C-alpha positions in Angstrom: 0.4 66.5 -129.9 -1.4 68.1 -132.9 0.6 68.7 -136.0 -2.0 71.0 -137.5 -0.8 74.7 -137.9 -2.4 77.1 -135.4 -5.4 78.9 -136.9 -3.7 82.3 -136.5 -1.1 81.3 -139.1 -3.9 81.7 -141.7 -3.1 85.4 -141.5 0.3 84.7 -143.2 -0.1 83.8 -146.8 3.1 82.3 -148.3 2.1 83.6 -151.7 2.0 87.1 -150.4 5.4 86.7 -148.8 6.7 85.5 -152.1 5.4 88.6 -153.8 7.1 90.8 -151.3 10.4 89.0 -152.1 13.4 91.0 -150.9 11.5 94.2 -150.2 12.1 95.7 -146.8 10.5 98.3 -144.6 13.2 100.9 -143.9 12.7 103.8 -141.6 12.9 107.2 -143.3 14.0 109.1 -140.2 16.2 108.6 -137.2 15.0 105.8 -134.8 16.1 104.5 -131.5 17.0 100.8 -131.1 19.3 98.4 -129.3 21.1 96.2 -131.9 22.8 96.9 -135.2 20.3 96.8 -138.0 19.1 98.6 -141.1 17.9 102.0 -139.7 19.6 105.2 -138.8 20.1 105.8 -135.1 20.6 109.1 -133.2 23.5 107.5 -131.4 27.0 108.0 -132.8 29.0 104.8 -133.2 31.7 103.5 -135.5 29.8 101.4 -138.0 28.5 102.5 -141.3 28.3 106.0 -142.6 30.5 109.0 -141.8 28.7 111.7 -139.7 31.2 114.2 -138.2 34.6 114.7 -136.5 35.3 115.3 -132.8 38.5 115.9 -131.0 40.6 113.0 -129.8 40.4 112.1 -126.1 42.6 109.6 -124.3 41.2 106.1 -124.6 39.8 106.6 -128.1 40.8 103.9 -130.7 43.8 105.2 -132.7 42.4 103.4 -135.7 39.6 105.9 -135.9 42.0 108.9 -136.2 41.6 111.0 -139.3 45.2 111.3 -140.4 44.3 113.6 -143.3 42.8 116.1 -140.9 45.9 115.8 -138.7 48.2 116.5 -141.7 46.3 119.7 -142.4 45.7 121.0 -138.8 48.3 119.2 -136.7 45.5 118.2 -134.4 44.0 114.8 -133.7 40.3 114.2 -134.7 38.2 111.0 -134.5 35.9 110.1 -137.3 32.3 109.5 -136.1 29.7 107.6 -138.0 25.9 107.2 -138.2 25.2 103.9 -136.6 22.5 101.9 -138.0 20.0 100.2 -135.7 17.0 98.0 -135.4 13.6 99.6 -135.6 10.9 99.7 -132.9 7.6 99.5 -134.8 4.1 99.7 -133.3 1.1 98.4 -135.3 -2.1 100.1 -134.3 -5.0 97.9 -135.4 -8.5 99.4 -135.5 -11.0 96.9 -134.0 -14.1 99.2 -133.9 -17.5 98.1 -135.1 -17.2 99.8 -138.4 -14.3 97.5 -139.4 -16.8 94.6 -139.5 -18.3 95.9 -142.7 -18.2 93.3 -145.5 -19.2 94.1 -149.0 -18.6 91.7 -151.9 -15.1 90.9 -150.5 -13.7 90.2 -147.1 -14.4 92.5 -144.1 -12.3 95.5 -143.5 -11.1 94.0 -140.3 -10.0 90.8 -141.9 -8.2 92.7 -144.6 -6.5 94.8 -141.9 -5.4 91.7 -140.1 -3.7 90.4 -143.2 -1.9 93.7 -143.7 -0.8 93.8 -140.0 0.3 90.2 -140.0 2.3 90.5 -143.2 4.1 93.7 -142.0 4.8 92.2 -138.6 6.4 89.1 -140.3 8.4 91.3 -142.6 9.8 93.5 -139.8 10.6 90.6 -137.5 12.4 89.0 -140.4 14.5 92.1 -140.5 15.3 91.6 -136.8 13.2 94.7 -135.9 11.1 94.9 -132.8 7.3 94.9 -133.4 4.5 95.7 -131.0 0.7 95.7 -131.3 -2.1 97.9 -130.1 -5.7 96.9 -130.7 -8.4 99.4 -130.0 -12.0 100.6 -130.5 -13.2 103.5 -128.3 -10.3 102.8 -126.0 -7.1 100.7 -126.1 -8.0 97.1 -125.7 -4.6 95.4 -125.7 -1.0 96.6 -125.8 1.8 94.1 -126.6 5.3 95.7 -126.3 7.7 95.5 -129.2 10.0 92.4 -129.2 12.4 91.3 -132.0 12.7 87.6 -131.3 11.2 85.4 -134.1 8.8 83.6 -131.6 7.2 87.0 -131.0 5.3 86.6 -134.3 3.2 83.8 -132.7 2.2 86.2 -129.9 1.2 88.9 -132.3 -0.7 86.6 -134.7 -2.6 85.0 -131.9 -3.7 88.3 -130.5 -4.8 89.5 -133.9 -6.8 86.3 -134.6 -8.5 86.5 -131.2 -9.6 90.1 -131.6 -13.2 90.7 -132.7 -14.3 94.1 -134.0 -16.9 95.8 -132.0 -17.5 99.0 -130.1 -17.6 102.6 -131.1 -14.8 104.5 -132.8 -12.8 107.1 -130.7 -9.7 107.2 -132.8 -8.3 110.5 -131.8 -8.6 109.8 -128.1 -6.8 106.5 -128.5 -4.0 108.1 -130.6 -3.4 110.7 -127.9 -3.3 107.9 -125.2 -1.0 105.7 -127.1 1.3 108.5 -128.1 1.9 109.3 -124.4 2.6 105.7 -123.6 5.2 105.1 -126.3 8.4 106.6 -125.0 11.1 105.6 -127.5 10.7 107.0 -131.0 10.1 104.6 -133.8 7.7 103.7 -136.5 3.9 103.8 -135.9 1.7 102.0 -138.4 -2.0 102.9 -138.1 -4.4 100.5 -139.9 -7.9 101.9 -139.7 -11.0 103.0 -141.7 -10.4 106.4 -140.1 -14.1 107.0 -139.2 -13.5 110.1 -137.1 -13.6 113.9 -137.5 -10.6 114.8 -139.7 -9.4 117.6 -137.4 -9.6 115.4 -134.3 -7.8 112.5 -136.2 -5.0 114.9 -137.4 -4.6 116.1 -133.8 -3.9 112.6 -132.7 -1.5 111.9 -135.5 0.3 115.2 -134.8 0.8 114.0 -131.2 3.0 111.2 -132.6 4.9 113.5 -134.9 5.5 115.9 -132.0 7.1 113.0 -130.2 9.4 112.4 -133.2 7.7 109.1 -134.4 7.5 108.3 -138.0 3.9 107.4 -139.2 2.3 105.3 -141.8 -1.5 105.6 -142.2 -3.0 102.6 -143.9 -6.5 103.7 -144.7 -8.8 100.6 -145.2 -12.1 101.1 -147.0 -14.5 98.8 -148.8 -15.2 99.2 -152.5 -18.9 99.9 -151.6 -17.8 102.8 -149.3 -15.8 104.3 -152.1 -18.3 103.9 -155.0 -21.7 103.6 -153.3 -23.0 101.1 -156.0 -26.4 100.6 -154.4 -29.4 101.0 -156.8 -32.6 99.9 -155.1 -34.2 101.0 -151.8 -31.8 99.7 -149.1 -31.8 99.7 -145.3 -28.5 101.0 -143.9 -27.5 100.5 -140.3 -24.6 101.7 -138.2 -22.3 98.9 -137.2 -21.3 100.8 -134.0 -24.9 101.5 -132.9 -27.2 98.6 -133.8 -30.3 100.6 -133.2 -29.4 103.2 -135.8 -31.1 102.2 -139.1 -32.4 104.1 -142.0 -34.3 103.0 -145.2 -33.6 105.2 -148.2 -33.3 105.4 -152.0 -29.6 105.4 -152.8 -30.1 107.6 -155.9 -31.3 110.4 -153.7 -28.1 110.6 -151.8 -25.4 109.2 -154.1 -24.0 112.4 -155.5 -23.8 114.1 -152.1 -22.3 111.0 -150.5 -19.6 110.6 -153.1 -18.8 114.3 -152.9 -18.3 114.1 -149.1 -16.3 110.9 -149.3 -14.0 112.5 -151.9 -13.6 115.6 -149.8 -12.8 113.5 -146.7 -10.2 111.4 -148.5 -8.6 114.4 -150.1 -8.4 116.4 -146.9 -7.0 113.4 -145.0 -4.4 112.7 -147.6 -3.4 116.4 -147.8 -3.1 116.8 -144.0 -1.0 113.7 -143.8 1.3 115.1 -146.5 1.7 118.3 -144.6 2.9 116.3 -141.5 5.2 114.0 -143.6 3.0 111.0 -142.8 2.8 108.3 -145.5 -0.8 107.9 -146.5 -1.7 104.5 -148.1 -5.3 104.0 -149.3 -6.3 100.3 -149.3 -9.4 98.9 -151.1 -10.6 95.6 -149.7 -11.7 94.5 -153.2 -8.0 94.5 -154.3 -5.2 92.1 -153.2 -3.5 93.5 -150.1 -0.2 92.0 -151.1 -0.2 93.9 -154.4 -0.8 97.2 -152.5 2.0 96.4 -150.1 4.4 95.6 -152.9 3.7 98.9 -154.6 4.1 100.9 -151.4 7.3 99.2 -150.2 8.9 99.5 -153.6 8.1 103.2 -153.7 9.3 103.7 -150.1 12.6 101.8 -150.8 13.2 103.9 -153.9 12.6 107.2 -151.9 14.9 106.1 -149.0 17.6 105.1 -151.5 17.4 108.4 -153.3 17.7 110.4 -150.1 20.7 108.4 -148.9 22.6 108.4 -152.1 
């Protein structure tokens, strides 16, 4: 039997995990889960944080009686608490043709794989349940959330086996997946978001309507953000191989950058309006640094709201 590590474990960088240290991904809103964990549940239990009183009924544990309330009102009330629970997370990984783009660094898809794998490892380490959806113009594969440690192998193997290709139909996929996911939880979309903003926002809103929390990790190459090309260049569409155009970058640079800036600004603003975390990722910068900054910011926000 071979002792060599499986190729898909290349998606997990020990140095990146070391940078993440003790950082955690905590749900900001109420989630539904099965076991006691780190995240707030909509179900009342008797575990962590006081929520409200209810009248005593026969069979209730007398240890949960609030004797101070009884002393004031001469009536028996039970103290109820917000139970904390494990998280159901769904990683939606864009595998459309545009994700194949590779500038001076790694491809957008490879970068997205690293981000997805690292977050999956982090959440499974927290005993949360993690699922995976890969897609291009339609959903390719759906792996339901599981929380057992061995599930990481399943997720990594599927990520590694996935090749980007096909056209983008992001909004249609989002609507389809939103209907399929019944139990509310955390949805992490990792994509270059090449779609009409209004259509994309409509798909994201579908998840919010169903009470999911969302994180949009917007992956773009440095070349897409800065358009550094100087000489006449042939550009081709990675989702339609016959679409090619030869042009002088200087003639379109200003308009291109203006439209990209408007696109990013509009997408970020619309996400903010829906209380969706928007995280812009540049493939020329280390993904682990970006995750550390985001998780640290998120942890501080959650702590401030719970204190």
